[in-house]
C-alpha angles and dihedrals in degrees: 000000000000089000092051089052095046093056100048096111089057089065100047119098112208087206114081095186144326132247102195109295091348117097116207111211127209087229088063092046090050088057090056090049091051094053092045090051092052090045095056096037090055093045087052091052096050088047099048103029132055100261124171090209126084123225091237087066091052090048088053091053099051097081089050090050094049094050094044094048097045095046093044091047096049097042089044090057094048093044099047101032112021114024094163088077088076093057101028107030108014093151095051092061090087103009116091090212136088101233092190096057108050090290092288113185112251103157127228118287139161112072127180122210092207092047090048091051092054092048090047092049091052092049089047093050096046093045092051090046093052095043095040093235124153103259099212094047092052092047091050088056091064104033102083090049097051099075095057089051092048088055090073092050090058090050087053087056089052097051088047089054093232137128090030124174136264123278114289140172094208115123092235092060118110140218114237120200093218088061104086091188086074094218134145111263141183113263086231090167087067092045089054094044086055099041103033094032122029101021095046089045091054092051096045097042087059097043091054088075093066119086100245121166116260112286099028098098091050089051092047088053093052092048093045094047090044092054095044094047093045089053094044091053090068087069101036125088102253114255114243112238125187092225103035126066106187114220101158103356133035123234090254090055093051091049088045090055091051090053092051091048093049092048092050089050090054093051091047090049092051094047093051092050090050089054094045 
């Protein structure tokens, strides 16, 4: 039984199906599932809770969110982990083709959560400014739903066999085909799906019922994600960044701490304004 568990990644095919020369990956499908989950959970909140935001406004925002998230995630991955793309393969950052090999279809891969968060934040700010909507109230509407959606992103990482964990001797470790060392490793994608996804969703989905001031749910999400990601990084093989050489903390842990500090600053700012 342990051996069957340890070899699960070897039996997973990242490609869901093919449409002619185009390969459809499970990772891309997981993104669609994630957007659908946020869409329906936000719709549920608007229907069942006293929200000052119409569902039509949410529908208008979704194209902004998708573009901001995908652009930010892709640029974030290139900027943080593979800067050479800007100088050597600038067109391939967003094109799903290898322009140097007869325009062979290769898909788009390499997405950064932190880059996606920045891209989404910019889209959120611009949309709220144009529509004259309270930024923090609008952000609070989405924050409790995001972790459950993020669960499927991590499952996509697992099916891809990427972002695997550090070497371990625990029986629940797994062998990943992309790891040429052939050593048993933590299935850190599943750890993160549990911590950053299911557990954080359960907490925030319950906290949403309390009458917090605008911005609190957003801050709780950032703090919760920061703590979950910081913890998960102890089991995940550190990402190699061109500008960051981890000695004590990984780049993911550094960015997680920045998220936590930013969220704490937001809470302090909100509390000081309430007392003023």
